[in-house]
C-alpha positions as CSV (number, residue, x, y, z in Angstrom):
1,X,104.6,-76.1,35.0
2,X,101.2,-77.7,34.2
3,X,99.3,-77.1,31.0
4,X,96.5,-75.6,33.1
5,X,98.9,-73.1,34.8
6,X,100.5,-72.2,31.5
7,X,97.0,-71.5,30.0
8,X,96.1,-69.2,32.9
9,X,99.4,-67.4,32.9
10,X,99.2,-67.0,29.1
11,X,95.8,-65.4,29.5
12,X,97.0,-63.0,32.1
13,X,100.5,-62.0,31.1
14,X,101.2,-62.8,27.4
15,X,99.9,-61.4,24.1
16,X,97.1,-63.8,23.0
17,X,94.8,-63.8,20.0
18,X,91.3,-64.1,21.5
19,X,90.4,-66.9,19.1
20,X,93.5,-68.9,20.1
21,X,92.8,-68.4,23.8
22,X,89.2,-69.7,23.4
23,X,90.4,-72.7,21.4
24,X,93.1,-73.6,24.0
25,X,90.6,-73.3,26.8
26,X,88.2,-75.6,25.0
27,X,91.0,-78.1,24.2
28,X,92.1,-78.2,27.9
29,X,88.6,-78.7,29.1
30,X,88.0,-81.6,26.7
31,X,91.4,-83.2,27.6
32,X,90.5,-83.2,31.3
33,X,87.0,-84.6,30.5
34,X,85.4,-82.0,32.8
35,X,81.6,-82.3,33.0
36,X,81.5,-79.2,35.1
37,X,83.0,-75.9,34.5
38,X,86.2,-75.1,36.4
39,X,85.7,-71.8,38.3
40,X,89.0,-70.3,37.1
41,X,88.3,-71.2,33.5
42,X,84.8,-69.9,33.8
43,X,86.2,-66.6,35.1
44,X,88.7,-66.6,32.2
45,X,85.9,-67.1,29.7
46,X,83.8,-64.3,31.3
47,X,86.8,-62.0,31.0
48,X,87.2,-62.8,27.3
49,X,83.5,-62.2,26.7
50,X,83.6,-58.9,28.5
51,X,86.6,-57.9,26.4
52,X,84.8,-58.6,23.2
53,X,81.6,-56.7,24.2
54,X,80.6,-53.7,22.2
55,X,81.7,-50.3,23.4
56,X,78.8,-48.3,24.8
57,X,80.4,-45.3,26.4
58,X,83.8,-44.4,24.8
59,X,83.7,-40.7,25.5
60,X,86.1,-38.6,27.5
61,X,89.2,-36.5,27.3
62,X,91.3,-38.7,25.1
63,X,91.7,-37.4,21.5
64,X,93.7,-40.2,20.0
65,X,95.9,-43.2,20.7
66,X,99.4,-43.4,19.2
67,X,102.2,-46.0,19.4
68,X,105.3,-44.3,20.7
69,X,107.6,-47.4,20.7
70,X,107.1,-51.1,20.1
71,X,108.9,-54.4,20.2
72,X,110.3,-53.9,23.7
73,X,111.5,-57.3,24.8
74,X,109.8,-58.3,28.0
75,X,106.4,-58.0,29.7
76,X,104.5,-55.1,31.2
77,X,105.1,-53.7,34.6
78,X,104.7,-50.1,35.8
79,X,105.1,-46.9,33.8
80,X,106.5,-43.6,35.2
81,X,107.2,-40.3,33.4
82,X,109.7,-37.7,34.5
83,X,109.4,-33.9,34.2
84,X,111.3,-34.0,30.9
85,X,108.8,-36.3,29.3
86,X,110.9,-39.5,29.4
87,X,108.9,-42.6,29.9
88,X,110.2,-45.5,32.1
89,X,108.6,-48.8,31.4
90,X,109.3,-51.9,33.6
91,X,109.1,-55.3,31.9
92,X,108.1,-57.5,34.9
93,X,111.4,-59.2,34.4
94,X,114.8,-57.6,34.9
95,X,114.8,-54.4,32.9
96,X,113.5,-50.8,32.9
97,X,113.3,-49.3,29.5
98,X,113.6,-45.5,28.9
99,X,111.6,-44.0,26.0
100,X,112.5,-40.5,25.0
101,X,109.7,-38.1,23.9
102,X,110.7,-38.6,20.3
103,X,110.4,-42.4,20.6
104,X,114.1,-43.3,21.0
105,X,114.4,-46.5,23.2
106,X,117.2,-47.6,25.4
107,X,117.8,-49.8,28.4
108,X,117.8,-47.5,31.4
109,X,118.6,-50.1,34.1
110,X,118.8,-53.9,34.4
111,X,119.4,-56.5,37.1
112,X,115.9,-56.3,38.7
113,X,113.9,-59.3,39.9
114,X,110.4,-58.9,38.6
115,X,110.4,-55.2,37.8
116,X,106.8,-54.2,38.4
117,X,105.4,-50.9,39.6
118,X,107.5,-47.7,39.8
119,X,107.3,-44.0,40.6
120,X,109.5,-40.9,40.2
121,X,110.1,-38.4,42.9
122,X,110.6,-34.6,42.6
123,X,114.4,-35.1,42.1
124,X,113.9,-37.5,39.2
125,X,114.8,-40.6,41.2
126,X,113.0,-43.7,40.2
127,X,111.8,-46.2,42.8
128,X,111.3,-49.6,41.2
129,X,109.5,-52.5,42.9
130,X,110.9,-56.1,42.5
131,X,107.9,-58.4,42.8
132,X,109.9,-61.7,43.0
133,X,112.7,-60.2,45.1
134,X,110.4,-58.5,47.6
135,X,112.3,-55.3,47.6
136,X,112.3,-51.7,46.2
137,X,115.3,-50.4,44.2
138,X,116.4,-46.8,44.1
139,X,117.5,-45.9,40.6
140,X,119.6,-42.8,40.1
141,X,119.5,-40.6,36.9
142,X,122.4,-42.5,35.4
143,X,120.6,-45.8,35.7
144,X,122.7,-47.1,38.6
145,X,120.6,-48.6,41.4
146,X,120.7,-50.1,44.9
147,X,118.3,-52.0,47.1
148,X,116.5,-49.3,49.0
149,X,113.8,-51.1,51.0
150,X,114.0,-54.8,51.8
151,X,112.2,-55.2,55.1
152,X,108.4,-55.5,55.4
153,X,107.5,-56.2,51.7
154,X,105.8,-59.1,50.2
155,X,105.4,-59.2,46.4
156,X,105.5,-55.4,46.0
157,X,103.8,-53.9,42.9
158,X,102.6,-50.3,42.8
159,X,104.7,-47.5,44.2
160,X,103.7,-43.9,45.0
161,X,105.7,-41.0,46.3
162,X,104.1,-38.2,48.2
163,X,105.3,-34.6,48.0
164,X,107.3,-35.0,51.2
165,X,109.1,-37.9,49.8
166,X,107.3,-40.7,51.7
167,X,107.0,-43.9,49.8
168,X,103.9,-46.1,49.8
169,X,104.0,-49.6,48.3
170,X,101.3,-52.2,47.4
171,X,101.9,-55.7,48.6
172,X,99.8,-57.8,46.3
173,X,100.0,-61.3,47.9
174,X,99.3,-60.0,51.4
175,X,96.6,-57.5,50.4
176,X,98.2,-54.6,52.2
177,X,99.6,-51.1,51.5
178,X,102.9,-50.3,53.3
179,X,104.5,-47.0,54.2
180,X,108.2,-46.7,54.1
181,X,109.7,-44.9,57.1
182,X,112.9,-42.9,57.4
183,X,114.6,-46.1,58.5
184,X,113.7,-47.6,55.1
185,X,111.5,-50.3,56.7
186,X,108.1,-50.9,55.2
187,X,105.2,-51.1,57.8
188,X,101.6,-51.9,57.0
189,X,99.6,-48.6,56.5
190,X,96.3,-50.0,55.2
191,X,94.7,-53.4,54.9
192,X,91.3,-55.0,55.0
193,X,88.7,-56.9,52.9
194,X,88.6,-54.2,50.2
195,X,92.1,-55.1,49.0
196,X,92.3,-58.0,46.5
197,X,95.9,-58.0,45.1
198,X,96.4,-54.2,45.3
199,X,98.3,-53.4,42.1
200,X,98.3,-49.7,41.0
201,X,98.7,-46.8,43.4
202,X,98.8,-43.0,43.0
203,X,98.5,-39.8,45.0
204,X,95.2,-38.0,44.2
205,X,94.5,-34.3,43.8
206,X,93.4,-34.3,47.5
207,X,96.8,-35.9,48.6
208,X,95.0,-39.1,49.6
209,X,96.2,-42.5,48.2
210,X,94.2,-44.3,45.6
211,X,94.7,-48.0,44.9
212,X,93.3,-50.3,42.2
213,X,93.0,-54.1,42.6
214,X,94.4,-56.5,40.1
215,X,91.9,-59.3,41.0
216,X,88.7,-57.3,41.0
217,X,87.5,-53.9,39.8
218,X,87.7,-52.0,43.0
219,X,89.4,-48.6,43.4
220,X,90.1,-47.7,47.0
221,X,90.8,-44.4,48.7
222,X,93.1,-44.3,51.7
223,X,93.2,-41.2,53.9
224,X,96.1,-39.9,56.0
225,X,95.3,-42.3,58.9
226,X,95.3,-45.4,56.7
227,X,91.5,-45.7,56.6
228,X,90.4,-47.4,53.4
229,X,87.0,-46.8,51.6
230,X,85.6,-47.9,48.3
231,X,85.9,-45.0,45.9
232,X,84.8,-46.6,42.6
233,X,84.4,-49.9,40.7
234,X,86.0,-50.3,37.3
235,X,84.1,-52.7,35.0
236,X,85.9,-55.9,33.9
237,X,87.0,-57.6,37.0
238,X,90.7,-56.6,37.2
239,X,92.8,-53.5,36.9
240,X,96.4,-52.7,36.1
241,X,97.7,-49.3,37.3
242,X,96.3,-45.8,37.9
243,X,97.6,-42.3,37.1
244,X,96.4,-38.7,37.5
245,X,96.1,-36.2,34.7
246,X,94.2,-32.9,34.6
247,X,92.6,-33.7,37.9
248,X,91.1,-37.0,36.9
249,X,92.2,-40.6,37.4
250,X,93.0,-42.9,34.5
251,X,92.9,-46.7,35.1
252,X,94.1,-49.5,32.9
253,X,91.5,-52.4,32.8
254,X,94.1,-55.2,32.4
255,X,91.5,-57.9,32.1
256,X,89.3,-56.2,29.4
257,X,91.8,-54.2,27.3
258,X,90.2,-50.8,28.1
259,X,91.1,-47.5,29.7
260,X,88.8,-45.8,32.1
261,X,88.6,-42.3,33.5
262,X,87.5,-41.8,37.1
263,X,86.5,-38.3,38.2
264,X,87.3,-37.0,41.7
265,X,83.7,-37.7,42.5
266,X,84.1,-41.4,41.6
267,X,82.3,-41.3,38.3
268,X,83.7,-43.9,35.9
269,X,83.8,-43.3,32.2
270,X,85.1,-45.7,29.5
271,X,87.5,-43.5,27.4
272,X,89.6,-45.8,25.1
273,X,89.8,-49.4,23.8
274,X,87.1,-51.4,22.2
275,X,87.8,-54.4,24.5
276,X,89.0,-56.6,21.7
277,X,92.6,-57.8,21.6
278,X,94.6,-55.7,19.1
279,X,97.2,-53.1,18.3
280,X,95.0,-50.3,16.9
281,X,95.9,-46.7,17.1
282,X,93.7,-43.7,16.2
283,X,90.4,-42.6,17.6
284,X,89.8,-43.8,21.2
285,X,86.6,-45.5,20.5
286,X,88.2,-47.7,17.8
287,X,91.6,-48.2,19.5
288,X,92.6,-51.6,20.8
289,X,95.0,-52.9,23.4
290,X,96.4,-56.2,24.7
291,X,96.4,-56.4,28.4
292,X,97.3,-52.7,29.1
293,X,99.0,-52.5,32.5
294,X,101.3,-49.6,33.4
295,X,100.1,-46.0,33.0
296,X,101.8,-42.7,33.7
297,X,101.2,-39.1,33.0
298,X,103.7,-36.3,32.1
299,X,103.8,-34.3,35.4
300,X,104.4,-31.0,33.7
301,X,102.4,-31.0,30.5
302,X,99.5,-33.1,31.7
303,X,98.4,-33.5,28.1
304,X,99.3,-37.1,27.5
305,X,99.3,-40.5,29.2
306,X,101.6,-43.4,28.5
307,X,100.5,-47.1,28.7
308,X,102.4,-50.3,28.1
309,X,100.6,-53.3,26.7
310,X,101.6,-56.5,25.0
311,X,102.1,-57.0,21.2
312,X,99.8,-59.4,19.4
313,X,102.0,-60.8,16.6
314,X,102.5,-64.5,17.3
315,X,99.9,-66.5,19.4
316,X,101.8,-68.4,22.1
317,X,102.1,-72.1,22.2
318,X,101.0,-73.8,25.4
319,X,104.3,-75.6,26.2
320,X,106.8,-73.1,24.9
321,X,105.5,-69.5,24.9
322,X,107.4,-67.0,22.8
323,X,109.5,-64.1,24.2
324,X,107.0,-61.5,25.3
325,X,107.1,-58.1,23.6
326,X,105.5,-54.8,24.6
327,X,104.3,-51.5,23.2
328,X,104.4,-48.0,24.6
329,X,101.1,-46.4,23.7
330,X,100.6,-42.6,24.0
331,X,97.1,-41.4,24.9
332,X,96.9,-37.8,23.7
333,X,94.4,-35.9,25.8
334,X,92.1,-33.4,24.1
335,X,93.5,-30.0,23.6
336,X,91.2,-27.0,23.3
337,X,91.8,-27.1,19.5
338,X,90.7,-30.7,19.4
339,X,87.5,-30.0,21.3
340,X,86.7,-26.7,19.4
341,X,87.3,-28.3,16.0
342,X,85.0,-31.2,16.8
343,X,82.3,-28.8,18.1
344,X,82.6,-26.5,15.1
345,X,82.1,-29.5,12.7
346,X,79.1,-30.7,14.7
347,X,77.2,-27.5,15.4
348,X,78.9,-24.5,13.9
349,X,80.0,-21.4,15.7
350,X,77.5,-21.5,18.5
351,X,78.5,-25.0,19.5
352,X,82.2,-24.0,19.2
353,X,81.6,-21.2,21.7
354,X,79.8,-23.5,24.1
355,X,82.7,-25.9,23.9
356,X,85.1,-23.1,24.5
357,X,83.3,-21.9,27.7
358,X,83.0,-25.5,28.9
359,X,86.7,-26.1,28.5
360,X,87.6,-22.9,30.2
361,X,85.4,-23.6,33.3
362,X,86.2,-27.3,33.6
363,X,88.5,-27.8,36.6
364,X,90.4,-30.5,34.7
365,X,91.3,-28.2,31.8
366,X,91.1,-24.6,33.1
367,X,94.7,-24.7,34.3
368,X,96.0,-25.7,30.8
369,X,93.8,-23.1,29.0
370,X,96.2,-20.9,27.0
371,X,95.9,-17.7,25.0
372,X,98.5,-18.9,22.5
373,X,96.8,-22.1,21.5
374,X,93.5,-20.4,21.0
375,X,95.1,-17.6,19.0
376,X,96.8,-20.2,16.8
377,X,93.5,-21.9,16.1
378,X,92.0,-18.6,15.2
379,X,94.6,-18.1,12.5
380,X,94.1,-21.6,11.3
381,X,90.4,-20.9,10.9
382,X,91.1,-17.6,9.2
383,X,93.5,-19.3,6.7
384,X,90.8,-21.8,5.9
385,X,88.4,-19.0,5.0
386,X,86.2,-19.7,8.1
387,X,86.1,-16.0,9.0
388,X,83.0,-16.0,11.2
389,X,84.4,-18.8,13.4
390,X,87.8,-17.1,13.5
391,X,86.3,-13.7,14.5
392,X,84.2,-15.3,17.3
393,X,87.2,-17.3,18.6
394,X,89.4,-14.2,18.7
395,X,86.6,-12.3,20.5
396,X,86.4,-15.1,23.1
397,X,90.2,-15.0,23.5
398,X,90.1,-11.2,24.0
399,X,87.3,-11.7,26.6
400,X,89.5,-14.2,28.5
401,X,92.8,-12.2,28.1
402,X,91.8,-8.5,28.0
403,X,95.3,-7.3,29.1
404,X,97.1,-9.0,26.2
405,X,97.9,-6.6,23.4
406,X,98.4,-9.6,21.1
407,X,94.8,-10.9,21.3
408,X,93.4,-7.5,20.4
409,X,95.8,-7.2,17.5
410,X,94.7,-10.7,16.2
411,X,91.0,-9.8,16.6
412,X,91.6,-6.6,14.7
413,X,93.2,-8.5,11.9
414,X,90.2,-10.9,11.7
415,X,87.8,-7.9,11.4
416,X,90.0,-6.4,8.7
417,X,89.9,-9.7,6.7
418,X,86.1,-9.7,7.0
419,X,85.9,-6.2,5.6
420,X,85.0,-4.4,8.8
421,X,87.6,-1.7,8.7
422,X,86.1,0.5,11.5
423,X,86.1,-2.4,14.0
424,X,89.6,-3.3,12.9
425,X,91.0,0.2,13.6
426,X,89.1,0.2,17.0
427,X,90.7,-3.0,18.1
428,X,94.2,-2.2,16.8
429,X,93.9,1.0,18.9
430,X,93.0,-1.2,21.9
431,X,96.1,-3.2,21.3
432,X,98.2,0.0,21.2
433,X,96.7,1.3,24.4
434,X,98.2,-1.8,26.1
435,X,101.4,-1.8,24.1
436,X,102.2,1.5,22.3
437,X,105.3,-0.2,20.8
438,X,103.2,-2.7,18.8
439,X,104.5,-1.6,15.4
440,X,102.2,-4.0,13.5
441,X,99.1,-2.2,14.9
442,X,100.6,1.2,13.7
443,X,101.3,-0.2,10.3
444,X,97.9,-1.9,9.8
445,X,96.0,1.2,10.9
446,X,97.9,3.3,8.4
447,X,97.3,0.6,5.7
448,X,93.5,0.6,6.3
449,X,93.3,4.4,6.3
450,X,95.3,4.7,3.1
451,X,93.1,2.2,1.4
């Protein structure tokens, strides 16, 4: 392979220190005595410059970034997550790794030929694309696998499974999206000028297909008839994969080391990654990635995303690149506790209440809004001596869950701790009206009256 090809491939697929990449590009240009800029090298330098640009809009639903597992031997393909929270990361070589929710890592299946995009169906079966073999493997729960689709595919990458079990596959080299029929033959479902190495694919909240290109920033919607329309454009010039969580899309910007959220209306928001090359966890606006590619969401909890990216530990040589290594990064989405705590710190009880109401009415978070989490935060505030905030939060919880005896009991306790005994008794009695067997309410009323 030529030095030029190795340089480009290193930039696209291996962990690279930005300074090293710039130096190698300059060396190659001087060695070739180019008086004019090569278009591919120019694009490469633009991508580097974009990745190092300052963050201007790192806001969204991600609370923090954590490394769940690291030093996985191999590259970065697709990421899928099953209903038990297990993460399956393809290495773009021959292996799919399984990462348990507690971070334990094991080889789930081997013997693939360019393991790229993947998806899990309702039965927990993994469908794994083989980019270099031009086929899809069906992987059972024990890791055994067989060739499932071998006709009609050309460099398959992203895989999506609809609720009826129908498979859809992106063919990157031919710029098409294929549908797999009952005969296990892939036929072209969508094509056209919008596609430019279609890479990631997912099923949206509206049951349409959504595709992101690897070679430009376009995100494309495909309806049930195969009609493709431009849905959004992700900055940076090249995407990895796409997943859905809490009713929004999340896209890995492979070329610029960032994560973007795309609303169902097509509004694009930068939510994580500074753009610089790095392995930095923590707050989303200071986190750093190295060519993030696969992304998957827990289908049940919907409170975290998982991304694979490269490890930046040894800059590769031009002639003999090192064995690639990958991370699994967890992107924890904001819980109501995260949002309310931040609001309370910013603007006190009034801003906390505003954040509460916003979280409750947001279509993306309303379904995960829980009495238990709010109640737990109320007790945490009470234990910190923040009684006014605790009382207001318990009041809001009672407003949202008026038929729960427990929220009235908790609200009564907060009034008692604030010295408002009459209100405490009143609300303990409301709890007893719902659940006369609530012995705690009986005991606390007696205690207040005896005092």
